[in-house]
N, C-alpha and C positions, 0 to 999 in steps of 0.2 A: 713751834709755829701755831698760831691761833687758828682754830677751826670752828665752823659753826655747827651747832647742834640744831637740826631741823625738825619741824613738826612732822612726825611720822604718819604714814597711812596705815591705820590699824584695822581697816576693813576694806573690801573691794568697793563699797559704795561711798567711802569717806572722801569728802573734798575739803572739809574744814572741821574743826573740833573746838572743844573748850579746854584750856589748860587749868585743870581743877586746882592743883597745888604742887609746889616744888617740894621734894623730899630731901634735897641737898640745897645748902646755902652757898652764897658766893664766897670763895675762898677755901671751900672744902675740897679735899682730894677725892677724885673719882677714878674708880677702877672699871675695867670692862666687865660687864654683867651686873654692876650696881644699879639698883632701881633709883632713878633720879627724879621722876615725877609721875603724877597721875593725870591721864588724858581722858576726858569724857568724849566719846565718839557718838555716831548716830545709833549705835547699838548698845554700848556698855561703857563703864569706867574701867580703864586698863592702866596697868603699871608699864612704865617705859623704862628699859634698861640702856645704859651707855654701852657703846661698842668700842670706845677708845679710852685710853687712860690720860690723866692730867688733872688740872685744877679748874673747877667751875669758876671761871674768871668774871663773867658778866651774864646776868639774867636779863634777857631782852623783853620777855613777855611775862607779866606779873600773874600771880595766883588769881583764878577766877575770870581770866580774860576769855571772852567768847569769840567765835567766828575766826579763829586762827587758821589760815589756809595751810594745807598740806605743802611741805617743803619750804615754808617760811621759817627763817631763823628764829629760834626761841631762846638761845643762850650761846655763849662763846666759851669753848674749852681752850685753855692755854697750858704751856708746859711750866714746870716748877721754875720760879724766878723769872718768868717772862713778863713783860709789861702788859697790863690789861687794857685792851682797846675799849674806847667808849661806845662803839657801834659794832655791828656785825662785820666779820672778816669778809674780804672780797671772795666771792664764790669762784671755784675752779670752773673752767669751761666744761659744760655738761655735754656728754656724747649724745648722738641722735639714737634714742631708744625709747621703747615704751615706758610709761610710768611704772614704778616699782610696785609689786603686789603688796598685800598686807604683811606687816611684820611688827613684832612687839619691840623692836630695837630702834632707838632714835638714830638717824643716819647723818654722820658728819659730812658737810658739803665738799670738804676737800678730797673725799674719796668716793666719787660718784659711781653709780651702777654702770653695767655694761662691760664687765670684765670677761675675758675669754674663759673657755673651759680650762681647768688646770692641766699642766703638762704631766706626763707619765711620772710617777714617784712624787709629785708635789702634793703637799697636804690639801685635802679638800675640806672647804669650810661649808657646813650645812647645819640647819637647825635640828634639834633632836627629833621633831616631828617628821622632818623631810628625811632624815636617816632611816627612821622606822618604817616609813611609807616605801622608801626605796628598797629596803630589805625585803619587805613583804611582796613587792611587785617584781623583785629580781632585776632592778635597774641599777647599772653601774654609775655611781655618782660622779666619777671622774670623766664620764662622757657628757655630762650636762654643763651648761653655761648658767651660772647663777645670776639671778636678777635682784637679789636682795642687796643690802648695804655691803659694800666692799666685796661684791661678787659672791656673796653667801647664797647657797642653794636653800630655797624655802619651798613650802608646800606647793605653791602655785607652779613651780618648775617641774615637780613630780606629776602633778595633775596634767600639765602640758605634755610631758613625755609619755604618760599612759594614753592620753587621747591620740597621740601621733601613732602609737603602735610600733611594731618593729621596723616598718618602712614608712618614712615620711611621705605624706600624700602630696601629690603634685599640685602646685598652686592652681587655684581655679582661674579661669579667664576673667579678665577685668570686666566688670559689668558697667553699663553705661550709668553715668551719674544720674541719680534720680531728680526729677523735677522738684524745685523747692516747694516746701509745703506752703500753702496759703497762710498768711498771717491772720491770727485771730482778731476779731473786732474788738476794739478796747471795751473793757467792762463798763457798764453804766455806773455812774457814781452812786454811792450808797448815801441816801438822804435822810433815812430814819436814824434816830439816836442810837448809838451803838458804842461798843468797846472793842478796840482792835487788839487781839492777843497775837504777838509775833509767834511764827512757828518755830518749834524746836528743830535741831538738826535732824533728829529721827523722823519727825513728821514731814520735813522737806524731802528726805530720801524716799519715804513711803509713798508720798504723792507722785514723785518722779517715776519710781519703779513700777507702781501699779499702772500708771498712765501708759508707760511703755509697754507693759505686758498686755493690756487690753488693745492697744493699737498695733502691736506686732505679732501677737501670738493669736492664731485663729481658734478661739475657744468653742468647744461644744459640751453639752451637759447631758448626763444620764442620771435619772433618779429611781429609787427603789424603796419600797416600804419593807421594813425588817421587824419581825417579832422578837422581843427581847426577853420573854418570860423565862426560857431555859437559861439564858446567859445570867440573868439576875439571880436565879436560884443557885447557879454555880458559884457566882460571886459571894452570896450569903454563905454558902457552905464552907468555901475556902477561908473567909474571914472569921467564921465561927471556930473553925479548926485551929487557925492561927492564934486566936485569942486563948484557946485552951493550952496551947503549947508554952505560954508564959513568956519570959524574956526573949526579945528578939522578934516579937509578933509583928506581922505586916498587916496593912489594910489595903486591899486591892480596890481600885475604882473602876467604874465602867469604862472610863478613858483608857486605863491600862490594858483592859481586855480588847478594846477597839484597836489599839496599837498593835497588840500581838496578832489579832485577826487579820489586819491589813498586811502585816509583814508575812504571814503565812500565805496569804493570797498573792502577794508580789512574788514569792518564791515559786508558787505554783504556775503563775502566769508572768514570766519575767519580762516580757516585752512592753509591759506598762512601766516597769522600773527603768526609765530610759529618758533621754534628752535629745533634742534636735541640734544638729550642727550642719554647717554648710558642707562638710565632707561626708556626712552620712549619719546613721542612727547610733547613738552612744548608749550602749547597754551597760548598766552598772553591775559589777560582780557582787557587791555587798548590798544588803537590804538596809539602808540608812534612812530613817523616817524622821523628818522635821515636824515638830509639833508646835503649833501656834500658841504662844503664851502672851496674854494681854498685860502690859505694863503701863506705867504712868503716861509716857508720851506716845504710845502707840502699841506695837506688838513686836516680838522677836520669836524666832523658831529654833530653839535648842534641839539638838539631834539625838535620838536614840540609835546608836550605831549597831549594826548587825542584830536588829531586833528580832529577826527570825530564829536566831540562835540562843536567845535569852529566855529564861523562865519568867513567869508572871511577877513573882517576888522581886527579881532583879529589875525588871522594867519598872515596877511601881517605886522601888526605892530610888532608882536613877532619875525617874521623872520628877519625883518630889524634890530631889536635890537640885536638878537643873531648873525647875520652876522657881524655887526660892532664890537661887543665885541670879536668875534672870531678872527678877523683881528688884533685887538689890543692886543690879548693874555689874555683877561680878563674873560673868561668863568669860571664858577664854575664847579667842577667835575660832579655834578649831572646834568649839562646842556648839557654834551656831552657823558656821560657814560650810556649805557643801549640802549633803543629803540628796536623795534621788526622788523623794515622794513626800508629800505634806499632808497633814491632817489638821483641820480646823474644826474644833468641837465647840458649839454654842448651846449645847443641850441644857447646860446649867442655868441659862437664861430663859428657859421655856420657849425657845424658837422652834416653830413647827416645820420650817423649811427654809433653806437658803443655798445659794450657789457661791462658791469662793473663786477668787482670781488666782491663776496659776502663778507660782513664784519661780520665774526663770532662773537657771536654765532647766529646771525640772519640767517634766512633761505632764504632770497630773497633780491634783489635790482633791482630797476627800472632805466634803462638808458634812458634819454630823449634827443632826437636830435633836430635839428632846424626845425622850421616850414618853409616849402619852397613851392612856387607855382609850382604845377605839373599838368600835363594833367590827367584827370580822365574821366571815362565813366559813364554818368548818363542817365538812361532811354534810352539806346542805342545811345546816342549822346555824342560827345567829349566836355568836359568842363574844366575849370581851377578851382583848389581848393587849399587852403593852407593846406599842408599835413606834418605831423611829424612822424618819425618812432620811436617807443619805443621798447625796448628790455628788457624783464624780465629774469634776471638771478636767478635760484633757485637751492637749495640744493636738489638733487635727492633723498636723503635719506628720506625726508619728503614730498616732492612735486613731484608728478608724472606728466608726460607730459600732460595728460588730464586736471588736476587740474590747471597747469600753463596756459594752453591755455584757460580755463574757466575764470580765473581771468583776463587775458589780454583782453578777449572779453568784459567782464563786464566793465573794465576800459575804453575801446573804446566807449561803449555805453554811459557812464557817460560823457565823454568829448564831444561827438558829440550831446548830448542832455543836455547841461550845465545848464538848469533851475532846474534840480534835485539838483544842488549844493546849491540852495537857500531854499530847503526844510528842 
């Protein structure tokens, strides 16, 4: 029976993507798990695996096609010897269910999502990441209802189970429908000579998400000046020692030290490592730090997971690898989705101060400016020190002013006494 291969949703924000190229040709045999195509999303270029076996009978969307909507048929899979249709196969009736979360497998439309949890003794289908997360969290996969293709349990199902806790929260009373937002006045026509550059998928998503963040998250900001001279000396000493050690030498950046300092501070003041939800405050168990990386079409935030438990050399190597693959569009979804806290560092551009926009559902983001030599007063005398200004943006629904100030003060102590980073 012919089935459609659909455009998969490869990130939570993806609504459309570009079919970069097919890795299988019409007439070729396809097995479950075979990589069949490369898809460019709003975040990266990803390989798509088949979830069923058969023959790639008809390619419906050619290489390089842009603006392909999620769940739109992109090819037709047929059985050996079956006649190849000239168009997409009729879609099976879809159940009433939420849209599927991100998955790296292309979903056949003949087997829609919405499957019930497996019965006792029945095989449980889950992604490797979901199995690992469930094992770490002590969650029984058999008790979950998978929302991926063919009822497969994916990361989003584990995240949802952890958010629910041991007892599901009672549904909140229905709120009154909000009044419709006033329509914006039409933009004035652009009369000056100009060139119109269409937005990329990533830029469209950035525009939408940042607008939503500023409109729905009550930001407030706390800034502090931090002296860097002790940190810079520690960095120089560590890099010099590494260079003498020969092969396997590492080179630590100021950004690596800032990541480690933020992670230590989050472990000491864990209530900032949190998110807002309608049911209550979500406190993250792990210190997973998203680090903003500038790429051609915008930015992406690869994650240093459990950063508080890693040494500086490990953080440095991991950050270099993540940044390189981010610029090449080769990050895996789990490498940039999630995280409990973000860092945006523009010090390399000489920026003296800035405030960053929170990346929901996270509750805070740290903006790091350049280290600059400034006059300071020490023991009643004028001196020169290398100073950087850091600004913490927080969600006021979960972090009050005193807590934000406490976190930033502790972060300042860690940076100015950097030997604590080595403990």
